Legacy VTK file of the C-alpha trace (Angstrom):
# vtk DataFile Version 3.0
C-alpha trace
ASCII
DATASET POLYDATA
POINTS 380 float
22.798 31.314 5.878
23.218 28.827 2.828
21.855 25.505 2.700
22.598 22.910 0.406
22.573 19.434 -0.991
25.570 18.488 0.456
25.690 20.564 3.504
21.872 20.521 4.633
22.563 18.043 7.701
25.697 19.870 8.937
25.208 22.277 11.800
24.896 25.099 11.519
23.180 25.183 7.968
20.693 22.338 9.615
19.046 24.994 11.473
17.369 26.430 8.046
17.818 22.963 6.568
15.542 21.227 8.948
12.439 23.474 8.015
13.338 24.123 4.180
13.741 20.747 3.425
11.210 21.315 0.146
13.363 23.593 -0.959
16.044 21.069 -1.426
14.897 17.774 -2.055
11.931 16.480 -3.921
8.985 16.219 -1.699
5.042 14.404 -1.953
2.361 16.702 0.146
-0.294 14.673 2.253
-3.345 16.870 2.786
-4.224 17.686 5.893
-8.270 18.476 5.951
-9.949 21.404 5.214
-10.451 22.698 8.531
-8.957 21.833 12.032
-9.630 22.364 15.359
-6.403 24.783 16.968
-4.962 22.811 20.173
-6.508 24.176 23.515
-4.881 26.239 25.894
-4.447 25.177 29.313
-2.024 26.902 32.871
1.639 27.214 31.336
4.183 25.278 33.192
7.126 27.807 33.848
10.011 25.977 32.010
12.731 28.343 33.543
11.427 27.095 37.260
10.812 23.577 36.732
14.498 21.523 37.405
15.643 17.996 37.346
18.837 16.357 37.320
20.500 14.808 34.554
24.327 13.846 34.542
25.236 14.743 37.850
23.640 18.048 37.315
21.018 20.695 38.246
19.067 22.268 35.199
15.963 23.823 34.401
13.901 22.351 31.627
14.514 26.293 29.724
18.357 25.353 30.119
17.748 22.282 28.457
16.260 23.272 25.807
19.203 25.272 24.735
21.487 22.548 25.728
19.643 20.156 23.305
19.537 22.555 20.231
15.593 22.575 20.595
13.919 24.197 17.186
10.472 23.941 18.804
9.061 22.405 21.305
5.532 21.722 22.826
3.745 20.169 25.459
0.041 18.706 25.613
-1.692 17.641 28.991
-4.849 15.801 28.012
-4.595 17.656 24.958
-4.026 20.881 26.091
-1.358 23.276 25.504
0.622 23.388 28.731
4.132 24.502 27.691
5.315 25.831 24.172
8.720 27.112 22.557
9.556 28.254 18.884
13.317 29.048 18.717
14.780 28.375 15.518
11.082 27.686 13.486
7.621 29.161 13.590
4.366 27.403 14.209
4.268 26.730 10.240
7.529 25.466 9.481
7.301 21.700 8.462
10.711 20.519 10.214
11.979 16.982 9.321
11.102 14.234 12.365
14.027 12.187 10.653
13.295 8.651 12.119
9.920 9.598 14.032
8.849 9.071 10.102
9.316 5.137 11.380
6.549 5.365 13.953
4.223 7.129 11.531
4.895 4.357 8.811
4.188 1.753 11.769
0.751 4.001 12.359
-0.218 3.310 8.562
0.744 -0.277 8.873
-1.373 -0.692 11.970
-4.479 0.985 9.795
-3.952 -1.357 7.215
-3.435 -4.421 9.232
-6.705 -3.512 11.237
-8.847 -3.200 7.666
-7.397 -6.591 6.571
-5.003 -5.687 3.844
-1.626 -6.014 5.333
-0.726 -9.289 7.697
2.015 -8.523 9.754
3.121 -12.275 10.041
3.011 -12.254 6.022
6.899 -12.689 4.261
7.785 -9.142 3.046
8.138 -11.114 -0.358
4.235 -11.405 0.018
3.900 -7.920 -1.047
7.818 -7.002 -2.358
9.113 -9.820 -4.690
11.694 -7.924 -5.857
13.108 -8.333 -2.626
13.977 -12.035 -3.265
17.646 -11.771 -3.546
18.343 -10.109 -0.726
17.791 -10.403 3.276
14.079 -9.512 2.618
13.891 -12.348 0.930
12.735 -15.098 3.865
11.831 -12.481 6.833
8.649 -11.337 7.876
7.147 -7.888 7.879
6.871 -7.889 11.491
10.746 -8.608 11.574
10.715 -5.147 9.696
8.277 -3.430 12.130
10.211 -4.617 15.059
13.836 -4.268 13.830
14.755 -8.031 14.165
16.118 -8.733 10.557
19.113 -10.691 10.063
21.048 -7.866 7.694
24.852 -6.856 7.005
24.512 -3.063 7.146
25.964 -0.675 9.525
23.643 2.452 10.756
27.017 4.984 10.998
25.912 8.084 9.958
29.632 9.886 10.095
31.628 7.759 7.878
32.069 9.128 4.513
32.147 5.472 2.923
30.063 3.128 4.991
26.934 1.881 3.823
24.896 4.781 5.180
26.504 7.096 3.022
25.946 5.097 -0.314
22.445 4.671 0.957
21.535 8.323 1.036
22.998 8.759 -2.223
20.484 6.089 -3.290
17.666 8.083 -1.475
18.578 11.269 -2.957
19.578 12.619 0.484
23.423 13.446 -0.869
25.086 13.938 -3.906
26.999 11.028 -5.125
31.056 10.728 -4.155
33.514 9.433 -6.512
32.964 6.083 -7.750
29.360 5.641 -6.065
26.913 4.311 -7.942
24.048 6.181 -8.548
20.637 3.925 -8.115
17.409 4.277 -6.314
16.104 3.325 -3.028
14.103 0.348 -3.998
16.903 -1.002 -5.532
19.366 -0.230 -2.937
17.319 -1.522 0.033
16.245 -4.712 -2.165
20.003 -5.493 -2.639
21.427 -5.716 1.033
22.442 -8.848 2.400
21.723 -10.971 5.209
23.737 -11.157 8.164
24.757 -14.529 9.986
22.105 -14.935 12.505
18.604 -15.617 11.747
15.984 -13.400 11.550
14.069 -12.446 15.226
17.332 -13.101 16.935
18.540 -9.675 18.016
17.268 -5.619 17.459
19.677 -4.071 14.886
18.589 -0.885 14.329
18.556 -0.494 10.285
16.636 2.279 8.587
16.678 0.636 5.144
14.049 -1.692 7.135
11.494 1.066 7.776
12.042 2.131 3.729
11.099 -1.695 3.167
8.056 -0.727 5.349
7.009 1.653 3.842
7.276 0.055 0.086
5.471 -2.914 1.684
2.422 -0.127 3.275
2.341 0.880 -0.525
2.012 -2.240 -1.877
-0.780 -3.271 0.417
-2.783 0.212 0.256
-3.059 0.347 -3.204
-1.785 3.978 -3.472
1.306 6.198 -2.960
2.577 6.675 0.086
1.588 10.212 0.507
-2.087 9.880 -0.168
-2.510 6.623 2.334
-0.559 9.014 4.670
-3.223 11.669 4.174
-6.525 9.340 4.135
-5.606 7.480 7.037
-4.175 9.730 9.430
-3.697 13.372 8.447
-7.097 13.760 7.602
-8.870 11.648 10.011
-6.496 12.881 12.968
-7.145 16.308 12.134
-4.190 17.906 11.207
-3.675 21.299 10.786
-1.333 21.362 8.093
-0.056 19.397 5.105
3.066 16.942 5.618
5.550 16.329 3.608
7.482 13.038 2.543
10.766 13.576 0.429
11.092 11.104 -2.635
14.053 9.863 -4.462
14.637 10.218 -7.843
12.375 7.789 -8.767
9.499 8.398 -6.690
10.143 6.163 -3.974
9.143 7.570 -0.690
11.737 7.964 2.480
9.331 6.444 4.577
12.134 5.513 7.411
13.020 9.654 7.947
11.680 11.969 5.357
8.211 12.802 7.020
8.382 16.820 7.555
5.545 17.972 9.754
4.620 21.466 12.098
4.973 21.044 15.636
1.699 21.018 16.458
0.620 18.333 14.246
3.581 16.408 15.726
1.809 16.656 18.873
-1.714 16.138 17.336
0.316 13.016 16.259
1.297 11.497 20.026
-2.198 13.087 21.227
-4.050 10.261 18.695
-1.478 7.565 20.261
-2.016 8.576 23.727
-5.366 7.918 23.085
-5.298 4.577 22.161
-5.657 5.452 18.413
-8.620 8.027 18.809
-8.514 11.648 18.994
-11.395 14.249 19.437
-13.648 11.328 19.609
-12.757 9.537 16.346
-10.970 6.440 15.477
-7.639 6.938 13.421
-5.509 3.881 14.335
-7.147 0.275 15.795
-6.900 0.095 19.354
-5.359 -3.028 19.038
-2.473 -1.871 17.417
-1.281 0.626 20.396
-1.972 -2.232 22.715
0.272 -4.508 21.319
2.513 -1.783 21.158
2.849 -1.454 24.843
2.412 -5.008 25.828
4.730 -6.504 23.398
8.239 -6.541 21.971
10.889 -8.668 22.525
13.089 -7.893 25.537
15.681 -10.390 24.904
16.129 -9.518 21.407
16.247 -5.465 22.474
19.250 -6.652 24.809
21.235 -8.251 22.175
21.294 -5.041 20.004
22.996 -2.010 19.735
21.013 0.444 22.030
20.175 -1.119 24.712
22.447 1.175 26.823
19.829 3.985 26.470
16.805 1.756 27.718
18.283 -0.907 29.592
14.900 -2.247 30.608
13.307 -1.527 26.985
12.129 -3.552 24.129
11.002 -2.027 20.591
7.651 -3.119 18.732
6.243 -1.638 15.309
9.162 1.215 15.422
8.167 2.346 18.874
10.559 2.408 21.820
9.119 0.942 25.010
11.816 2.325 27.730
10.251 0.102 30.575
8.358 -2.866 31.655
5.696 -0.760 32.748
4.766 0.339 29.724
3.644 3.761 30.784
5.834 5.367 28.335
6.286 4.853 24.614
8.936 7.200 22.665
9.594 7.737 18.581
12.930 9.209 18.744
15.013 10.923 15.487
18.503 11.717 14.980
19.315 15.150 15.721
16.975 15.679 18.305
13.647 14.677 17.381
10.916 13.432 19.745
7.540 11.982 20.838
7.162 11.088 24.438
4.317 9.848 25.814
3.167 9.199 29.349
-0.070 7.648 29.693
-0.406 7.635 33.426
0.758 11.703 33.172
-2.005 12.296 30.124
1.088 14.002 28.677
2.444 14.345 25.388
5.750 16.103 24.303
6.956 17.167 20.426
10.397 18.242 20.388
12.133 19.142 17.000
16.155 20.053 17.193
19.049 20.633 15.419
21.839 18.702 17.473
24.925 18.943 15.380
25.859 15.095 16.379
23.074 12.887 14.568
23.286 10.302 17.152
24.143 11.578 20.305
23.442 9.472 23.439
24.164 12.137 26.168
21.618 14.847 24.354
19.054 11.699 24.305
19.837 10.804 27.880
19.391 14.328 28.673
15.994 14.908 26.779
14.509 12.079 28.156
15.394 12.722 32.163
13.678 16.417 31.112
10.474 14.852 29.358
10.250 12.876 32.570
10.737 15.709 35.073
7.783 17.404 33.258
5.506 14.240 33.236
6.506 14.248 37.181
4.811 17.080 37.595
1.413 15.570 36.517
1.250 12.062 38.205
LINES 1 381
380 0 1 2 3 4 5 6 7 8 9 10 11 12 13 14 15 16 17 18 19 20 21 22 23 24 25 26 27 28 29 30 31 32 33 34 35 36 37 38 39 40 41 42 43 44 45 46 47 48 49 50 51 52 53 54 55 56 57 58 59 60 61 62 63 64 65 66 67 68 69 70 71 72 73 74 75 76 77 78 79 80 81 82 83 84 85 86 87 88 89 90 91 92 93 94 95 96 97 98 99 100 101 102 103 104 105 106 107 108 109 110 111 112 113 114 115 116 117 118 119 120 121 122 123 124 125 126 127 128 129 130 131 132 133 134 135 136 137 138 139 140 141 142 143 144 145 146 147 148 149 150 151 152 153 154 155 156 157 158 159 160 161 162 163 164 165 166 167 168 169 170 171 172 173 174 175 176 177 178 179 180 181 182 183 184 185 186 187 188 189 190 191 192 193 194 195 196 197 198 199 200 201 202 203 204 205 206 207 208 209 210 211 212 213 214 215 216 217 218 219 220 221 222 223 224 225 226 227 228 229 230 231 232 233 234 235 236 237 238 239 240 241 242 243 244 245 246 247 248 249 250 251 252 253 254 255 256 257 258 259 260 261 262 263 264 265 266 267 268 269 270 271 272 273 274 275 276 277 278 279 280 281 282 283 284 285 286 287 288 289 290 291 292 293 294 295 296 297 298 299 300 301 302 303 304 305 306 307 308 309 310 311 312 313 314 315 316 317 318 319 320 321 322 323 324 325 326 327 328 329 330 331 332 333 334 335 336 337 338 339 340 341 342 343 344 345 346 347 348 349 350 351 352 353 354 355 356 357 358 359 360 361 362 363 364 365 366 367 368 369 370 371 372 373 374 375 376 377 378 379
């Protein structure tokens, strides 16, 4: 299979492209520690026998993995592996996780906030004065974190001439089309205009918000994004493999969607969140940051947004989805079927990497979410 810059996100080229991003795009590496403790094993689930209902039909987990174009699937219960599948990738492959990157970036923000180097309530322009002529001129970092920026941008992945197409050229993910300006990621996001409604009023999913958040993190942390990711997450988390982040032509990181990691390290990241910011007895992220994600988020703003159909009683806080008022679950979700699912009551983490043909597919999301909940029920 031949994947190129022009087709690497199109099925079936994406099956190879999603695990070989460094062959297609410039990347920076965030170093893992010199040694890592392997994930422990536990009694394994029989995925071919574990059944659940979704969309009016009865399926097994094994069948659902195939239907959702799964490349890799790993389930941890209290830190031990209880299910594992490598289908279109190997344990060493670093698979792009798309918007799960947002949730990782927000954890970096949480570390810097805990150190007093980043104030979530501060204006974005305190860190990024270059944004004074954009929608970000009068919003806060909290607006970035919670996707409540008033901004004119349509997140339509399939429009070949729309906002996302121009955005992808700026980030270096697409070759430029006819008549498209070739600019960098930072100059693109710092030019986006404000919408008519006030900041904070509605949830509006806009990936440039998370790239702006990554820029804020770099300024607050005083180092490149990859260095901060290594120092504050991958090293203390005890990751086994260096993580990659894609860069634009000027070296700006794609913090909204460019993180590439192994399945096992993605699951470790989820286990750290399950542990309230700690993993293997080591504090990684402030406990209060995780508690705030579970406890807060504006349900009214969420209900006014375009994704309320997926989680009708949900919220969004610090780049994480909170599916229901109980706060028992958290989700990090990326296009083409990337997931980290956490159930605190069940002590469960699910990491799923996929190559779904349609970028944003609510039917696939519902199927995956039903599958995760079925697994969690086995342990409650």
